[in-house]
C-alpha positions in Angstrom: 10.1 -9.7 -23.8 10.9 -7.3 -20.7 7.1 -6.6 -18.9 6.4 -2.7 -18.5 6.6 -1.8 -15.4 3.2 -1.1 -13.0 2.6 2.2 -11.6 1.4 2.4 -8.8 -0.3 4.3 -6.1 -0.6 3.7 -2.7 -3.5 4.9 -0.6 -2.7 5.2 2.7 -3.7 8.0 5.4 -1.0 8.1 7.3 0.0 11.2 10.3 2.8 12.4 8.3 0.8 12.8 4.8 -2.0 14.9 4.7 -3.6 13.1 1.7 -2.6 9.8 2.2 -0.8 9.3 -1.5 2.5 7.8 -2.2 4.0 7.4 -4.8 7.9 7.8 -6.5 6.5 9.2 -9.7 3.4 11.5 -10.2 1.9 13.0 -13.3 3.0 16.5 -11.5 6.0 16.0 -8.5 5.1 18.1 -5.5 8.1 20.8 -4.7 11.3 18.9 -2.9 10.2 17.9 0.4 6.0 18.6 -0.3 3.6 15.8 0.0 1.6 14.3 -3.0 -1.4 15.6 -3.5 -4.9 15.4 -5.4 -3.6 18.2 -7.9 -0.4 15.7 -8.2 -2.5 13.2 -10.6 -4.7 15.7 -12.0 -7.3 14.2 -9.6 -11.3 15.9 -10.3 -12.2 19.0 -7.6 -15.1 16.0 -6.5 -12.8 13.1 -5.8 -10.5 15.7 -3.8 -14.0 16.7 -1.9 -14.8 13.2 -1.7 -11.0 12.1 -0.7 -11.3 15.0 2.2 -14.3 14.1 3.9 -13.1 10.5 3.7 -9.6 11.3 5.4 -11.6 13.6 8.0 -13.3 10.4 9.2 -9.9 8.7 9.5 -8.5 11.5 11.5 -11.3 12.4 13.9 -11.9 8.2 14.8 -8.5 6.8 14.6 -5.8 9.0 14.9 -7.0 11.1 17.1 -8.0 8.4 19.5 -6.4 8.7 22.7 -2.7 7.7 23.2 -3.8 4.7 25.8 -6.0 3.3 22.4 -4.0 4.2 19.7 -4.4 2.2 17.3 -8.1 1.6 17.6 -11.1 3.0 16.0 -13.1 5.0 18.5 -16.4 3.0 19.7 -19.2 2.8 17.7 -17.6 4.2 14.4 -18.2 1.7 11.1 -14.7 0.7 10.1 -15.9 -1.8 7.3 -18.1 1.0 5.5 -15.1 3.6 6.1 -12.9 0.8 4.0 -15.8 0.3 1.4 -15.7 3.7 0.6 -11.8 3.5 0.2 -12.4 0.9 -2.1 -14.9 3.5 -4.3 -12.4 6.0 -3.7 -8.9 4.0 -4.7 -11.2 2.8 -8.0 -12.3 6.3 -9.1 -8.7 6.6 -8.7 -8.0 4.5 -10.8 -10.5 6.0 -13.6 -9.3 9.3 -13.2 -5.2 8.7 -13.2 -5.0 5.9 -16.6 -1.9 3.9 -16.2 -1.6 4.0 -12.1 -3.2 0.9 -9.9 -4.1 1.7 -6.7 -2.6 -0.4 -3.8 -5.0 -0.3 -0.8 -2.8 0.2 1.8 -5.9 2.2 4.4 -6.7 -1.7 5.0 -4.0 -2.2 7.3 -6.6 -0.3 9.4 -9.3 -3.1 9.5 
């Protein structure tokens, strides 16, 4: 018996991807060369807003840290609370995009 291929979405903020979503076969493919967005998976506006706030925290407290301290969080930022919110977002994506499992790539920042 052949097993069905698992469909996964990678949730991983990155300097080059505005939404931190990675996948080879989204529900609604973007134009060639465009990045995936919550609309690529038909996600709700509420989830989109929650993701935007979460990604904004990453940009302000990790991605924009001065170069000498790159790959570090700003002093005093609660990265574990940020990761917990990432887990909640990942669970919500799985609820709103049935058939997909979310790989929590954001944990690499801890």
